[in-house]
Backbone bond lengths (Angstrom), bond angles and torsions (degrees), N, CA, C in turn:
res aa  C-N    CA-C-N  psi(-1)  N-CA   C-N-CA  omega(-1)  CA-C   N-CA-C  phi
1 M - - - 1.465 - - 1.513 109.44 -
2 A 1.328 116.83 125.03 1.451 120.99 179.59 1.519 109.92 -69.29
3 R 1.308 116.49 133.57 1.464 121.63 179.89 1.514 110.07 -98.25
4 E 1.326 114.71 145.39 1.444 117.77 -174.12 1.514 112.25 -78.88
5 K 1.316 115.14 140.67 1.453 122.70 168.55 1.516 105.86 -103.17
6 K 1.312 117.96 126.58 1.458 121.16 -169.53 1.527 111.19 -102.43
7 P 1.339 116.97 101.67 1.459 119.09 174.15 1.523 110.44 -61.82
8 V 1.316 115.84 148.42 1.460 120.41 -178.25 1.519 109.80 -65.49
9 S 1.333 116.89 132.21 1.464 121.08 177.54 1.514 108.67 -156.63
10 N 1.313 116.23 177.69 1.457 121.83 179.05 1.516 109.19 -120.55
11 A 1.333 116.06 53.55 1.462 120.91 -175.12 1.522 111.90 -61.89
12 E 1.332 117.70 -43.12 1.461 120.15 -178.21 1.530 110.19 -64.70
13 G 1.328 116.74 -40.09 1.453 119.41 177.45 1.509 112.59 -64.75
14 T 1.339 117.07 -38.30 1.460 120.83 177.88 1.517 110.54 -65.58
15 A 1.332 117.55 -42.82 1.468 120.25 178.41 1.521 110.45 -60.14
16 A 1.341 116.88 -42.31 1.461 120.24 178.46 1.523 111.14 -64.64
17 K 1.350 116.71 -38.87 1.460 120.88 178.34 1.523 110.68 -63.42
18 Q 1.331 116.44 -42.95 1.457 120.13 179.45 1.521 111.14 -64.38
19 Q 1.338 116.77 -37.92 1.462 119.99 177.19 1.522 110.95 -66.21
20 A 1.332 117.21 -35.64 1.465 120.64 177.85 1.524 111.04 -65.85
21 I 1.341 117.34 -41.05 1.467 120.83 175.75 1.519 109.95 -61.82
22 Q 1.332 116.13 -43.82 1.464 120.92 177.79 1.522 110.45 -58.90
23 D 1.333 117.83 -45.00 1.465 121.43 -179.68 1.525 111.40 -61.61
24 Q 1.344 117.52 -39.96 1.460 120.83 179.50 1.526 111.58 -62.79
25 V 1.338 115.92 -45.25 1.464 120.11 -179.45 1.521 110.49 -64.01
26 E 1.324 116.17 -46.10 1.463 119.58 -176.65 1.525 111.70 -68.37
27 A 1.327 117.21 -32.50 1.460 119.98 177.94 1.518 111.13 -65.18
28 K 1.344 116.90 -39.19 1.463 120.91 178.62 1.520 111.89 -64.79
29 E 1.312 115.95 -29.18 1.462 120.31 -175.75 1.526 113.22 -94.56
30 A 1.318 116.01 -7.99 1.456 119.61 -178.25 1.520 110.44 -60.64
31 G 1.310 115.28 132.31 1.454 120.94 177.71 1.507 115.10 84.74
32 K 1.342 116.93 -9.59 1.463 118.91 178.32 1.529 110.29 -75.88
33 Q 1.287 117.01 143.56 1.452 120.55 176.86 1.513 109.86 -77.40
34 D 1.306 115.69 147.06 1.464 120.42 177.26 1.522 109.16 -60.23
35 A 1.333 116.54 132.39 1.472 121.32 -174.65 1.517 112.79 -65.52
36 G 1.293 118.02 -20.59 1.463 120.13 -178.55 1.499 111.15 177.84
37 Q 1.305 116.33 162.45 1.448 122.55 179.77 1.521 110.25 -101.15
38 S 1.317 115.50 154.95 1.463 120.17 178.42 1.524 109.95 -65.97
39 T 1.313 114.65 135.83 1.457 119.43 177.71 1.522 111.53 -107.68
40 S 1.336 115.04 7.24 1.455 118.62 -177.01 1.520 110.80 -71.46
41 E 1.312 116.52 129.46 1.459 121.84 175.46 1.520 110.36 -125.16
42 K 1.332 116.44 12.75 1.449 119.44 -177.67 1.523 110.48 -70.00
43 K 1.293 114.66 147.94 1.452 120.20 177.23 1.518 108.78 -83.42
44 P 1.340 117.99 128.68 1.468 119.64 179.66 1.525 112.00 -57.78
45 V 1.314 115.90 143.31 1.461 122.20 -177.18 1.521 109.33 -99.71
46 Q 1.336 115.83 133.59 1.451 123.09 174.48 1.528 107.43 -117.60
47 A 1.337 116.53 117.46 1.462 119.36 -176.06 1.522 112.94 -127.87
48 G 1.339 116.88 9.47 1.458 120.37 -177.07 1.514 112.93 -103.12
49 T 1.337 115.30 -163.67 1.465 120.52 -177.12 1.519 112.64 -83.19
50 R 1.321 117.33 -14.68 1.465 120.69 176.03 1.519 109.62 -147.06
51 K 1.315 116.65 155.41 1.449 121.26 -176.86 1.514 110.58 -72.01
52 Q 1.342 115.80 132.92 1.450 121.98 179.67 1.534 110.10 -101.95
53 P 1.327 117.56 156.67 1.468 120.54 -179.21 1.523 112.21 -57.47
54 E 1.320 115.40 145.76 1.461 122.20 -178.48 1.517 110.34 -121.77
55 N 1.336 116.18 168.94 1.457 122.39 175.55 1.524 109.33 -77.01
56 P 1.331 118.08 155.83 1.463 124.58 -2.25 1.520 111.94 -76.87
57 L 1.319 116.09 139.10 1.451 121.64 173.24 1.525 108.82 -81.45
58 P 1.311 118.87 156.29 1.462 119.63 176.10 1.523 111.01 -58.44
59 A 1.322 116.93 132.31 1.463 120.75 178.27 1.523 109.10 -64.45
60 Q 1.346 116.31 128.40 1.468 120.22 -176.90 1.510 109.45 -161.41
61 H 1.312 115.08 156.76 1.461 121.55 -179.18 1.519 108.31 -145.63
62 Q 1.340 117.00 146.77 1.454 121.69 -179.78 1.515 110.51 -132.16
63 D 1.332 114.89 155.68 1.459 120.59 168.64 1.517 108.91 -79.26
64 K 1.322 115.94 149.83 1.459 120.52 177.83 1.521 110.61 -69.31
65 P 1.336 117.25 149.79 1.465 128.14 7.06 1.522 114.70 -85.70
66 G 1.331 119.39 4.00 1.460 122.30 179.79 1.521 111.19 96.56
67 R 1.330 115.91 146.93 1.461 121.32 -178.28 1.528 109.41 -130.81
68 E 1.314 116.82 120.29 1.456 119.90 -177.94 1.522 112.16 -65.40
69 H 1.332 116.88 -35.36 1.466 119.03 -177.12 1.528 112.76 -68.30
70 E 1.338 117.59 -10.12 1.460 121.11 178.15 1.529 112.72 -99.25
71 L 1.323 118.60 -4.36 1.465 121.31 -177.38 1.534 111.42 -76.11
72 D 1.320 115.18 147.37 1.464 122.87 176.61 1.534 108.17 -135.79
73 P 1.348 116.89 114.10 1.460 128.05 0.00 1.523 111.56 -76.07
74 R 1.327 116.60 159.96 1.452 119.99 176.63 1.516 109.40 -65.22
75 P 1.329 117.63 134.04 1.465 120.18 177.16 1.525 111.12 -57.60
76 R 1.303 116.07 143.73 1.457 121.23 -179.80 1.527 109.25 -92.39
77 Y 1.311 115.84 122.38 1.465 120.45 -175.22 1.523 113.60 -131.84
78 L 1.306 118.46 -7.50 1.468 120.99 -172.54 1.522 114.37 -81.76
79 A 1.333 118.06 -19.58 1.471 121.60 179.21 1.532 110.90 44.88
80 P 1.345 118.22 62.78 1.470 120.26 -172.31 1.519 114.57 -62.66
81 D 1.320 117.82 -21.67 1.468 119.77 -179.75 1.531 112.70 -89.55
82 Y 1.324 117.24 -3.41 1.465 121.14 178.79 1.522 108.98 -82.62
83 R 1.328 116.28 127.45 1.460 121.56 179.86 1.524 109.53 -108.92
84 G 1.311 117.00 122.93 1.450 121.07 178.13 1.515 111.90 -72.26
85 S 1.335 116.04 152.65 1.466 120.23 -179.43 1.528 111.61 -141.35
86 G 1.335 117.06 25.62 1.464 120.59 176.33 1.513 115.17 74.66
87 K 1.327 117.96 22.04 1.468 120.19 -177.16 1.534 112.85 -66.02
88 L 1.337 117.02 -20.65 1.466 121.17 178.72 1.528 110.42 -125.56
89 Q 1.306 116.64 31.97 1.460 120.76 -173.31 1.532 112.19 -56.69
90 D 1.334 114.79 123.17 1.461 124.29 177.12 1.528 113.78 63.53
91 K 1.314 117.59 19.72 1.461 121.05 171.11 1.530 108.89 -80.07
92 V 1.320 116.05 163.54 1.464 122.53 175.21 1.520 108.15 -124.53
93 A 1.329 116.49 129.31 1.462 121.55 -176.83 1.517 110.93 -126.88
94 I 1.323 115.96 144.41 1.458 123.36 166.84 1.520 107.49 -107.36
95 I 1.335 116.41 133.15 1.467 121.47 177.10 1.523 107.77 -126.50
96 T 1.325 117.66 114.73 1.457 119.78 175.67 1.530 108.39 -82.60
97 G 1.320 115.69 147.94 1.459 119.27 -173.40 1.509 111.17 63.34
98 G 1.331 116.31 31.40 1.459 120.93 -174.01 1.506 114.74 -87.74
99 D 1.325 117.63 1.13 1.459 120.31 -179.00 1.522 112.43 -73.15
100 S 1.339 117.29 -24.20 1.464 119.91 -172.90 1.519 110.01 -154.47
101 G 1.326 115.50 177.16 1.451 121.20 172.78 1.510 114.27 59.53
102 I 1.324 115.82 -140.51 1.461 121.43 -179.18 1.521 110.53 -60.32
103 G 1.344 116.73 -41.57 1.455 120.25 -178.44 1.514 112.72 -58.39
104 R 1.326 116.99 -42.77 1.460 120.00 178.51 1.524 110.65 -63.90
105 A 1.319 116.87 -45.27 1.468 120.17 -179.20 1.521 111.26 -61.42
106 V 1.342 116.19 -38.81 1.460 120.41 177.88 1.530 110.28 -65.88
107 A 1.316 117.37 -41.55 1.460 121.08 179.26 1.527 111.24 -59.17
108 V 1.313 116.50 -42.18 1.468 120.54 -179.20 1.522 110.98 -64.77
109 L 1.331 117.73 -45.66 1.470 119.14 -178.82 1.527 111.75 -71.96
110 F 1.327 117.80 -35.00 1.461 118.93 174.33 1.528 110.13 -58.94
111 A 1.328 115.86 -44.17 1.464 119.61 178.39 1.523 111.01 -64.03
112 R 1.315 117.18 -40.60 1.466 120.64 179.19 1.520 111.17 -63.30
113 E 1.324 115.83 -27.33 1.465 120.58 177.28 1.532 112.46 -89.67
114 G 1.345 117.11 3.11 1.457 120.06 171.38 1.504 117.05 107.05
115 A 1.344 118.61 9.46 1.458 121.33 -176.77 1.527 112.00 -97.05
116 D 1.334 116.15 147.66 1.460 122.18 165.05 1.523 107.61 -87.42
117 V 1.333 116.39 149.58 1.462 119.78 -169.07 1.523 111.38 -134.36
118 A 1.338 116.05 136.08 1.458 122.69 168.69 1.521 108.06 -105.69
119 I 1.307 116.16 129.77 1.463 122.81 -178.63 1.524 108.97 -105.43
120 V 1.321 116.31 116.54 1.462 122.36 174.25 1.528 107.24 -100.02
121 Y 1.323 116.39 128.19 1.469 120.23 -176.86 1.519 108.65 -150.86
122 L 1.342 116.67 167.94 1.461 120.52 -174.43 1.530 110.96 -78.17
123 N 1.338 117.25 -78.33 1.466 119.38 180.00 1.530 112.75 -150.82
124 E 1.341 116.93 21.29 1.470 121.07 -178.43 1.531 109.03 -87.26
125 H 1.329 115.92 71.12 1.460 121.85 -167.86 1.531 112.87 -64.41
126 E 1.323 117.12 -39.64 1.470 119.25 -179.56 1.525 111.02 -64.24
127 D 1.327 116.53 -43.38 1.464 119.76 176.87 1.529 110.69 -62.92
128 A 1.317 116.68 -41.96 1.459 120.29 -178.67 1.526 111.52 -62.65
129 E 1.310 116.96 -39.76 1.464 119.94 178.16 1.524 111.20 -64.35
130 E 1.321 116.87 -36.02 1.467 119.80 177.40 1.524 110.51 -66.70
131 T 1.332 115.91 -38.58 1.463 119.03 176.35 1.523 110.70 -64.17
132 R 1.323 116.71 -43.84 1.463 119.52 178.57 1.528 110.63 -59.15
133 A 1.325 117.08 -43.92 1.465 120.11 179.60 1.529 111.13 -61.33
134 A 1.344 116.14 -38.44 1.469 119.53 -179.47 1.518 111.11 -67.88
135 V 1.338 117.17 -39.53 1.463 121.28 177.83 1.529 110.24 -64.76
136 E 1.325 116.45 -45.79 1.456 120.34 -178.63 1.529 111.79 -66.98
137 K 1.320 117.15 -29.05 1.460 120.49 175.49 1.523 111.01 -64.81
138 E 1.338 116.23 -26.45 1.462 120.75 176.86 1.536 111.39 -80.75
139 G 1.332 116.76 -0.91 1.453 120.46 177.03 1.513 114.79 90.37
140 R 1.341 118.02 14.56 1.455 121.39 -179.35 1.526 110.39 -119.56
141 K 1.338 116.05 168.40 1.457 122.11 -179.07 1.523 110.94 -91.56
142 C 1.338 115.04 151.20 1.464 119.94 -179.18 1.523 109.62 -139.32
143 L 1.319 116.72 130.62 1.453 124.23 177.48 1.522 108.53 -110.71
144 L 1.328 117.41 133.21 1.457 121.84 177.45 1.525 109.45 -104.41
145 V 1.331 116.10 128.57 1.465 121.56 -178.04 1.530 108.23 -130.74
146 P 1.336 118.76 93.59 1.463 120.51 179.69 1.519 112.12 -79.76
147 G 1.316 116.21 142.65 1.452 120.71 177.64 1.512 112.51 160.79
148 D 1.310 115.83 -175.72 1.466 123.03 -170.16 1.526 110.66 -111.64
149 V 1.332 116.95 117.10 1.470 120.71 -177.16 1.522 112.60 -70.15
150 K 1.324 119.06 -9.83 1.466 120.28 173.26 1.524 110.96 -65.74
151 N 1.310 116.37 -22.88 1.461 123.33 -176.97 1.522 109.67 -91.05
152 A 1.343 116.94 110.80 1.462 120.58 -176.79 1.522 112.07 -61.86
153 K 1.326 117.21 -37.24 1.464 119.58 179.49 1.523 111.16 -67.24
154 F 1.332 116.84 -36.54 1.459 118.54 175.19 1.524 110.45 -61.47
155 C 1.328 117.33 -43.65 1.464 120.70 -179.61 1.526 111.20 -60.52
156 E 1.330 116.15 -41.05 1.459 119.53 176.58 1.523 110.57 -62.38
157 G 1.331 116.26 -41.64 1.456 120.15 178.82 1.508 112.89 -66.90
158 A 1.340 117.50 -36.33 1.457 120.88 179.23 1.518 111.32 -64.73
159 V 1.334 116.00 -41.44 1.468 119.85 177.07 1.529 110.26 -66.55
160 A 1.328 116.40 -43.47 1.464 119.58 179.53 1.525 111.48 -61.77
161 A 1.331 116.99 -39.94 1.459 120.60 179.24 1.524 111.02 -64.88
162 T 1.324 116.60 -37.09 1.465 120.85 178.92 1.522 110.68 -66.06
163 V 1.325 116.12 -46.71 1.463 119.78 -179.81 1.525 110.84 -65.33
164 Q 1.319 116.88 -36.44 1.460 120.21 177.36 1.536 110.68 -64.62
165 A 1.331 116.37 -40.26 1.465 120.09 -177.38 1.520 112.88 -74.20
166 F 1.339 117.17 -38.26 1.462 120.52 -170.84 1.525 114.23 -116.00
167 G 1.322 117.13 -9.19 1.451 120.27 174.87 1.513 116.13 88.74
168 K 1.324 117.31 -7.59 1.462 119.95 -178.52 1.519 109.81 -169.75
169 L 1.337 116.46 179.92 1.461 122.85 174.51 1.519 108.49 -148.62
170 D 1.321 116.65 129.70 1.464 121.85 -178.53 1.518 113.63 -116.11
171 I 1.345 117.05 -30.46 1.463 121.18 -170.64 1.526 109.31 -137.89
172 L 1.319 116.34 133.79 1.457 122.20 170.11 1.519 108.56 -118.07
173 V 1.332 116.46 126.28 1.458 121.85 171.98 1.523 107.81 -112.11
174 N 1.322 116.59 109.44 1.469 122.49 174.91 1.520 108.27 -85.29
175 N 1.329 116.63 113.25 1.456 119.78 -172.09 1.532 113.31 -139.18
176 A 1.333 118.83 -16.01 1.458 121.07 -178.20 1.524 110.58 -62.32
177 A 1.333 116.78 144.01 1.468 119.33 -177.50 1.518 111.27 -155.05
178 F 1.331 114.50 152.86 1.464 122.53 169.50 1.518 107.58 -119.52
179 Q 1.335 115.79 131.99 1.468 121.46 179.96 1.519 109.16 -138.96
180 M 1.335 116.18 128.32 1.457 121.31 173.53 1.510 108.34 -150.76
181 H 1.330 118.27 119.05 1.455 121.86 -175.53 1.526 111.00 -72.96
182 T 1.327 115.54 157.19 1.459 122.89 169.27 1.521 107.94 -139.11
183 Q 1.331 116.30 150.25 1.454 120.93 -177.77 1.521 112.53 -73.49
184 S 1.335 117.39 -29.16 1.462 120.39 -176.32 1.516 109.84 -149.81
185 L 1.322 115.98 162.81 1.456 120.89 177.63 1.524 110.67 -62.70
186 E 1.346 116.97 -34.82 1.461 119.79 179.76 1.521 112.68 -63.63
187 D 1.335 116.39 -25.45 1.463 120.32 179.66 1.524 113.26 -82.15
188 L 1.329 116.77 -8.75 1.461 120.64 -176.76 1.529 109.17 -84.50
189 T 1.327 116.92 105.07 1.460 120.89 -178.00 1.527 111.07 -75.12
190 D 1.333 115.48 161.93 1.456 119.85 177.20 1.533 110.89 -60.52
191 E 1.321 117.03 -41.19 1.466 120.68 -179.63 1.520 111.07 -62.42
192 H 1.332 115.82 -43.74 1.465 121.28 177.87 1.523 110.54 -61.68
193 L 1.335 116.30 -47.31 1.464 121.14 -179.18 1.524 110.96 -59.28
194 Q 1.318 117.26 -46.81 1.458 120.16 -177.61 1.526 112.07 -67.64
195 E 1.322 117.36 -35.34 1.466 119.29 176.85 1.525 110.69 -60.88
196 T 1.318 116.66 -42.22 1.461 120.77 179.13 1.521 111.53 -68.48
197 L 1.326 116.54 -48.93 1.464 120.25 -177.87 1.528 111.58 -62.37
198 Q 1.320 116.49 -46.46 1.459 120.07 -174.87 1.523 112.49 -71.79
199 T 1.323 117.03 -31.55 1.469 119.96 177.72 1.525 110.98 -77.76
200 N 1.311 116.57 -51.03 1.464 120.86 -166.88 1.521 114.98 -81.59
201 I 1.323 117.18 -30.95 1.465 117.41 -179.94 1.527 111.87 -116.84
202 A 1.341 118.19 -45.53 1.474 118.37 177.65 1.524 110.18 -63.06
203 G 1.333 117.67 -38.39 1.462 120.58 178.14 1.518 112.55 -60.20
204 Y 1.330 116.67 -35.69 1.471 120.82 177.49 1.526 110.10 -67.17
205 F 1.343 116.10 -42.04 1.458 120.03 177.06 1.528 110.79 -61.75
206 H 1.344 116.19 -46.16 1.462 120.18 -178.16 1.530 111.13 -58.94
207 M 1.334 116.12 -47.44 1.466 119.86 -176.66 1.520 111.53 -67.89
208 A 1.326 116.76 -41.62 1.463 119.70 -179.10 1.527 110.42 -64.87
209 R 1.317 117.03 -43.24 1.462 120.74 -179.45 1.526 110.99 -62.00
210 A 1.328 116.36 -42.66 1.458 120.01 179.28 1.527 111.27 -67.36
211 A 1.333 116.65 -39.15 1.464 120.52 -177.22 1.516 112.48 -69.38
212 L 1.326 117.52 -31.41 1.461 120.78 -173.81 1.525 113.27 -63.09
213 R 1.301 117.74 -20.38 1.462 120.88 176.49 1.529 111.29 -66.96
214 H 1.309 116.17 -17.99 1.463 120.31 -173.36 1.525 113.91 -122.50
215 L 1.332 118.32 -20.45 1.456 119.68 -177.04 1.526 110.75 -67.51
216 P 1.334 117.83 129.68 1.463 120.84 -179.80 1.521 111.47 -89.66
217 S 1.309 117.09 171.36 1.455 120.49 167.38 1.529 107.47 -58.32
218 G 1.322 116.56 131.29 1.459 120.95 -173.28 1.514 112.82 97.94
219 G 1.364 116.57 -9.85 1.454 120.22 175.33 1.519 111.19 -77.59
220 C 1.325 116.30 174.94 1.466 118.39 -178.50 1.517 111.34 -154.57
221 I 1.328 114.23 158.23 1.455 123.85 172.64 1.522 107.81 -122.61
222 I 1.323 116.26 133.31 1.468 121.74 176.24 1.518 107.66 -123.24
223 N 1.316 116.94 124.23 1.459 122.69 179.46 1.526 110.33 -105.09
224 S 1.321 115.81 142.09 1.468 120.28 174.56 1.522 108.82 -90.51
225 G 1.328 115.67 109.98 1.450 121.47 174.25 1.515 109.62 -93.27
226 S 1.319 116.93 -142.52 1.468 120.57 -178.76 1.515 110.36 -172.11
227 E 1.320 115.32 154.30 1.461 119.41 171.16 1.528 110.89 -60.27
228 T 1.342 117.19 -27.00 1.468 119.09 179.08 1.525 111.28 -67.19
229 G 1.330 117.15 -24.57 1.458 120.46 175.68 1.507 112.70 -75.32
230 L 1.330 117.10 -15.93 1.460 122.36 177.35 1.519 112.38 -96.95
231 F 1.328 116.57 -39.97 1.465 120.95 -172.40 1.521 113.62 -114.78
232 G 1.332 117.45 -12.69 1.454 120.51 -175.52 1.524 111.71 79.75
233 S 1.331 115.05 169.58 1.461 121.74 176.98 1.520 107.29 -154.71
234 K 1.316 117.14 122.20 1.466 120.05 -168.01 1.526 113.47 -66.91
235 Q 1.317 118.71 -21.62 1.456 120.74 178.78 1.529 112.22 -109.61
236 L 1.329 116.76 7.60 1.466 121.79 175.50 1.540 108.40 -127.09
237 L 1.325 115.34 57.77 1.459 120.54 -174.24 1.528 111.52 -61.69
238 D 1.310 116.54 -49.83 1.458 120.52 -177.57 1.527 111.44 -72.00
239 Y 1.308 117.28 -42.96 1.465 121.49 179.54 1.530 110.62 -61.57
240 S 1.333 116.69 -46.38 1.462 120.45 178.85 1.524 111.25 -60.89
241 A 1.325 116.21 -40.23 1.455 119.86 179.22 1.530 111.16 -62.42
242 T 1.322 116.39 -41.40 1.469 118.34 178.98 1.517 111.56 -67.72
243 K 1.320 117.44 -35.37 1.463 119.13 179.99 1.528 111.06 -70.57
244 G 1.328 116.85 -36.02 1.457 118.92 172.28 1.520 111.27 -63.52
245 A 1.333 116.03 -38.38 1.462 120.01 177.09 1.517 111.20 -64.75
246 I 1.331 116.74 -37.75 1.470 120.72 177.92 1.529 110.33 -62.77
247 H 1.324 117.25 -40.50 1.462 120.05 177.76 1.531 110.65 -62.06
248 A 1.341 116.54 -44.33 1.465 120.30 179.17 1.529 110.87 -67.38
249 F 1.319 117.09 -40.06 1.461 121.75 176.25 1.523 110.60 -59.58
250 T 1.311 116.52 -41.90 1.467 121.37 179.36 1.526 111.03 -59.11
251 K 1.318 116.46 -50.47 1.462 120.37 -178.02 1.536 111.14 -65.26
252 S 1.322 116.05 -40.57 1.461 119.82 -178.31 1.525 111.40 -68.87
253 L 1.325 116.83 -45.16 1.458 120.21 -179.75 1.524 110.93 -67.69
254 A 1.332 116.67 -32.95 1.471 119.88 176.76 1.518 110.68 -59.89
255 S 1.322 116.94 -42.32 1.466 120.22 177.18 1.520 111.30 -68.27
256 N 1.308 115.71 -40.28 1.458 121.08 -177.03 1.531 112.23 -64.16
257 L 1.331 117.61 -35.80 1.463 121.61 -173.40 1.525 114.05 -100.42
258 L 1.306 116.83 -1.48 1.465 119.49 -173.60 1.520 112.51 -57.36
259 E 1.330 117.14 -43.14 1.457 119.80 -177.99 1.523 112.39 -66.38
260 R 1.326 116.58 -18.73 1.465 120.54 177.32 1.533 111.83 -88.81
261 G 1.330 116.34 -0.69 1.458 120.18 178.76 1.512 113.91 75.24
262 I 1.335 117.32 21.07 1.469 122.26 178.91 1.523 108.28 -107.92
263 R 1.303 116.39 119.40 1.463 121.12 -178.87 1.532 110.27 -88.61
264 V 1.335 116.14 146.93 1.461 122.12 177.83 1.525 108.46 -133.52
265 N 1.310 116.31 123.19 1.462 121.96 179.09 1.523 109.87 -139.55
266 A 1.317 116.04 171.34 1.467 121.20 178.81 1.517 110.37 -136.71
267 V 1.317 114.76 155.45 1.460 122.68 170.64 1.527 107.09 -113.79
268 A 1.324 116.71 133.95 1.467 121.68 178.49 1.529 108.93 -112.53
269 P 1.326 117.65 93.69 1.467 119.92 -179.73 1.517 112.51 -75.01
270 G 1.316 115.06 155.27 1.455 122.06 164.55 1.515 108.45 -87.45
271 P 1.337 118.30 -151.62 1.468 120.41 -179.87 1.529 110.82 -68.60
272 V 1.325 116.53 128.86 1.460 122.53 -178.19 1.521 108.27 -130.33
273 W 1.314 116.96 137.82 1.463 121.46 -177.81 1.533 109.97 -77.63
274 T 1.330 115.64 96.49 1.460 123.13 -179.90 1.532 108.11 -139.91
275 P 1.334 118.71 171.40 1.471 120.10 178.72 1.525 114.08 -64.73
276 L 1.329 118.07 -15.28 1.461 120.85 -176.68 1.525 111.99 -58.56
277 N 1.331 117.11 -39.38 1.462 119.63 -173.91 1.522 114.90 -85.03
278 P 1.332 120.96 -42.34 1.469 118.41 172.99 1.527 113.28 -63.64
279 A 1.335 117.04 -18.67 1.464 120.35 174.67 1.529 111.61 -91.19
280 D 1.330 117.01 7.08 1.459 122.24 177.97 1.521 110.98 -117.35
281 R 1.306 116.42 -47.83 1.461 121.25 -172.00 1.527 113.05 -100.01
282 S 1.340 115.22 165.75 1.460 120.94 175.30 1.523 109.76 -69.48
283 A 1.313 115.64 160.48 1.463 120.50 179.66 1.529 110.92 -58.13
284 K 1.337 116.44 -38.23 1.467 120.43 -179.93 1.513 111.15 -63.72
285 D 1.337 117.19 -42.00 1.460 120.76 179.62 1.525 111.96 -70.41
286 V 1.315 116.57 -35.25 1.458 120.57 179.74 1.517 110.89 -61.35
287 A 1.330 116.88 -35.01 1.468 120.52 179.79 1.522 111.60 -60.47
288 K 1.353 116.93 -25.13 1.470 121.58 -178.64 1.515 112.78 -103.61
289 F 1.328 117.06 4.63 1.463 121.41 -172.47 1.526 111.55 -57.66
290 G 1.322 115.83 126.38 1.451 121.75 175.75 1.516 115.89 87.47
291 E 1.328 118.20 -6.67 1.468 118.36 -175.16 1.535 112.67 -72.23
292 S 1.326 117.70 -18.39 1.467 119.90 178.44 1.527 112.87 -86.31
293 S 1.335 117.93 -3.45 1.464 120.66 177.64 1.519 110.08 -70.09
294 D 1.331 116.39 165.09 1.465 119.92 -179.12 1.528 111.77 -58.56
295 M 1.325 117.35 -33.06 1.460 120.34 179.72 1.517 112.93 -87.71
296 G 1.328 116.94 -3.84 1.456 120.28 174.49 1.511 114.66 71.64
297 R 1.322 117.23 18.52 1.465 121.72 179.48 1.528 108.11 -162.16
298 P 1.322 117.48 159.10 1.462 118.62 173.97 1.523 110.78 -76.29
299 A 1.328 115.55 152.68 1.462 119.89 172.88 1.520 109.59 -74.93
300 Q 1.314 115.67 156.66 1.454 121.55 168.21 1.531 108.33 -94.58
301 P 1.328 118.90 150.08 1.470 120.55 -177.74 1.521 113.67 -52.84
302 E 1.335 117.57 -34.31 1.462 119.61 -179.45 1.525 112.65 -68.60
303 E 1.335 117.23 -12.66 1.462 119.84 175.39 1.528 111.78 -85.67
304 L 1.328 117.25 -12.08 1.468 122.59 177.62 1.522 112.42 -98.45
305 S 1.317 117.23 -35.87 1.465 120.99 -169.06 1.526 114.62 -59.93
306 P 1.342 121.27 -33.90 1.474 117.99 177.67 1.521 113.66 -61.21
307 A 1.334 118.14 -26.91 1.464 120.50 177.72 1.522 110.78 -65.31
308 Y 1.319 116.88 -35.62 1.456 121.16 178.46 1.528 110.74 -70.72
309 V 1.323 116.79 -38.36 1.468 120.06 175.16 1.520 109.62 -60.50
310 F 1.321 116.16 -45.81 1.465 121.46 -179.97 1.524 111.18 -56.21
311 L 1.329 117.03 -47.18 1.460 120.48 -177.19 1.531 112.46 -75.16
312 A 1.321 117.60 -24.80 1.464 120.94 179.75 1.515 112.36 -80.97
313 S 1.318 118.04 -28.92 1.460 121.76 -171.87 1.526 111.75 -82.20
314 P 1.336 117.64 121.13 1.467 119.29 176.65 1.526 112.61 -66.47
315 V 1.323 116.62 -20.67 1.462 120.01 176.09 1.522 110.83 -68.76
316 C 1.334 116.14 -33.93 1.469 120.72 -175.55 1.530 113.34 -93.70
317 S 1.330 117.72 -33.04 1.466 118.43 -165.89 1.527 113.32 -138.07
318 S 1.313 117.89 35.30 1.460 120.48 -178.46 1.530 112.63 -64.57
319 Y 1.345 118.47 -20.20 1.460 122.16 -179.28 1.528 111.29 -109.97
320 I 1.328 116.15 19.94 1.466 121.14 -179.94 1.517 108.26 -114.98
321 N 1.324 116.14 120.98 1.463 120.96 -175.42 1.518 109.67 -151.42
322 G 1.325 115.97 132.97 1.459 120.76 174.91 1.514 114.88 79.36
323 I 1.323 118.23 21.00 1.465 119.37 179.95 1.522 111.19 -98.01
324 V 1.316 116.07 157.02 1.458 123.41 168.59 1.525 105.59 -114.34
325 L 1.307 116.48 105.43 1.458 122.65 -174.06 1.526 109.64 -86.97
326 P 1.343 118.69 111.21 1.461 119.83 179.56 1.525 111.58 -78.58
327 V 1.318 115.95 127.18 1.476 121.79 173.93 1.512 105.87 -126.33
328 M 1.338 115.41 79.64 1.456 121.89 -165.96 1.521 113.13 -122.71
329 G 1.315 118.05 5.61 1.462 119.73 -179.08 1.509 112.71 77.62
330 G 1.309 117.27 8.89 1.455 121.33 -179.34 1.512 108.91 160.83
331 P 1.328 118.16 176.39 1.470 120.77 -176.16 1.521 113.42 -70.67
332 Y 1.323 116.94 -17.29 1.465 119.07 -176.92 1.530 112.27 -122.64
333 G 1.318 117.99 11.92 1.458 120.15 177.15 1.516 112.30 74.57
């Protein structure tokens, strides 16, 4: 079992800062009446191999950065009907935000396809250990690297630790994110804005720059975008802006690296049941999360992870570069 080398970072301080931003937003909204009730009466759509959880979800709320092991129901990430076929055999991948949510589901399928995985995460140690156990159950190695992607030196250290542990690097998945809604632009503080910008877009730049020293021809970068980067979101002004920037970064970097044989693509998810949202919204809103999507329910992480396998595998996507692949349950999320 590969043991983690921990680059110096201020993960605990960042988690506390994010909780302080969360407290400020929630304090401003305390006592306000809900602006309106859901009018959705659509029947949730089930189109997969097994039935996924539907709304209403249990009302719940978490402190940032969120803990997957505390969610009810637990997000589904194992994709039991997915059969690996060696599409990533003996590859090495780094996944930021890989302790939970989409990142965890991607780590499991990458391992099932034959890859060793390094998980970069903030400070959700219990979730990260569960992800490591799931990867190792697939017969592959997993390295845990806690820290803050806002810190460029930490990102360099995380990549160096991965290469030291596994001898190389083939795939980078930029997935870590900070999200906290605000009712208006006036409520968006400078501290809140910078936390979002530095985590969601600067962190992607830091990780990609560090990884490029090691990525070979045939390697790839996959960025996690969002439907909010395509359509916007009136209470996620800063988050939506960063996701739009991630889409533009993806297309630009894809052109920049093409001659080096390194592909760059993005996935744009719709609503997905992960700790990100119960650590953003009120318990009442969480109960309705995803019901306004075309499928009338949030996706489970295991419904997103095959898209990342597709974009990572040179067998599947060697001629695909610079795309933003929408996985939103419909054309409008």
